[in-house]
Every structure is written in C-alpha cells, then in structure tokens.
C-alpha positions in Angstrom: -204.3 46.2 -18.1 -206.3 49.3 -18.6 -203.2 51.5 -18.8 -201.7 49.4 -21.5 -204.9 49.6 -23.5 -205.0 53.4 -23.2 -201.5 53.7 -24.4 -202.2 51.6 -27.4 -205.3 53.6 -28.3 -203.3 56.9 -28.1 -200.7 55.6 -30.4 -203.3 54.5 -32.9 -204.8 57.9 -33.0 -201.5 59.8 -33.3 -199.9 60.5 -36.7 -198.1 57.6 -38.3 -194.4 58.2 -37.8 -193.7 57.0 -41.4 -196.0 59.7 -42.8 -194.3 62.4 -40.8 -190.9 61.2 -41.9 -191.9 61.1 -45.5 -193.3 64.6 -45.3 -190.2 65.9 -43.7 -188.0 64.2 -46.4 -190.1 65.8 -49.1 -189.8 69.2 -47.5 -186.0 68.7 -47.1 -185.6 67.6 -50.8 -187.7 70.6 -52.0 -185.5 73.0 -49.9 -182.3 71.4 -51.3 -183.6 71.7 -54.8 -184.4 75.3 -54.3 -181.0 76.1 -52.9 -179.2 74.3 -55.7 -181.3 76.1 -58.3 -180.4 79.4 -56.7 -176.7 78.5 -56.6 -176.7 77.5 -60.2 -178.4 80.7 -61.2 -175.7 82.7 -59.4 -173.0 80.6 -61.2 -174.6 81.3 -64.6 -174.8 85.0 -63.8 -171.1 85.0 -62.8 -170.1 83.3 -66.0 -172.1 85.8 -68.1 -170.4 88.7 -66.3 -167.0 87.1 -66.8 -167.7 86.6 -70.5 -168.7 90.3 -70.8 -165.5 91.4 -69.1 -163.2 89.2 -71.2 -164.7 89.7 -74.6 -162.2 89.2 -77.4 -163.4 92.2 -79.5 -160.1 94.0 -78.8 -157.5 94.7 -81.4 -155.5 91.6 -82.4 -152.1 91.2 -80.7 -149.1 91.9 -82.8 -146.9 89.0 -84.0 -144.4 87.8 -81.6 -141.3 88.7 -83.7 -142.3 92.3 -84.2 -142.8 93.0 -80.5 -139.5 91.4 -79.6 -137.5 93.4 -82.1 -138.9 96.6 -80.9 -138.2 95.8 -77.3 -134.6 94.9 -78.2 -134.1 98.1 -80.2 -135.6 100.3 -77.4 -133.4 98.7 -74.8 -130.2 99.0 -76.9 -131.0 102.7 -77.5 -131.5 103.4 -73.8 -128.2 101.7 -73.0 -126.3 103.7 -75.6 -127.5 107.1 -74.4 
C-alpha cells in the first residue's frame, strides 16, 4: 500500500502533462510561423528581383507586318545571290 501512495504523490508533484503538451504546441506553432514568414520574405524578394529583370522600359516591339516583310525580303535576297 505504501508503494502505491508514494507513486501517487510523485505524479501529483510532477508537471502536468497537459501543460507540457500545450507549451510544446505553442513553441512548435511559433517556429512554424517564423519559418513561413521567412519563406514568404524570400518569395517577395524573388518577385521583386524578377520584376527588376523583366521591366518593360525597353523600346516597343515593331509591328508584326513590318518584321515579316523584312525577313522575307532578306531571305529572297540571300537565295538570289
């Protein structure tokens, strides 16, 4: 009987498993939040870099008809010579 009472007393004094689990869940959620925030930050940086690379401040592209006629003329000249 005494042994059973001793075991009961030890478990009463130890940390409540629910509190330990809740603390672990909070730490895990905080870590996941941190990692997701860092990943989103990297994605945003990549998007900004891509936008800088592909800015549309270049000269406008010529009309389709003009480019085709020049190509056709150039190819016919090269075949004739």
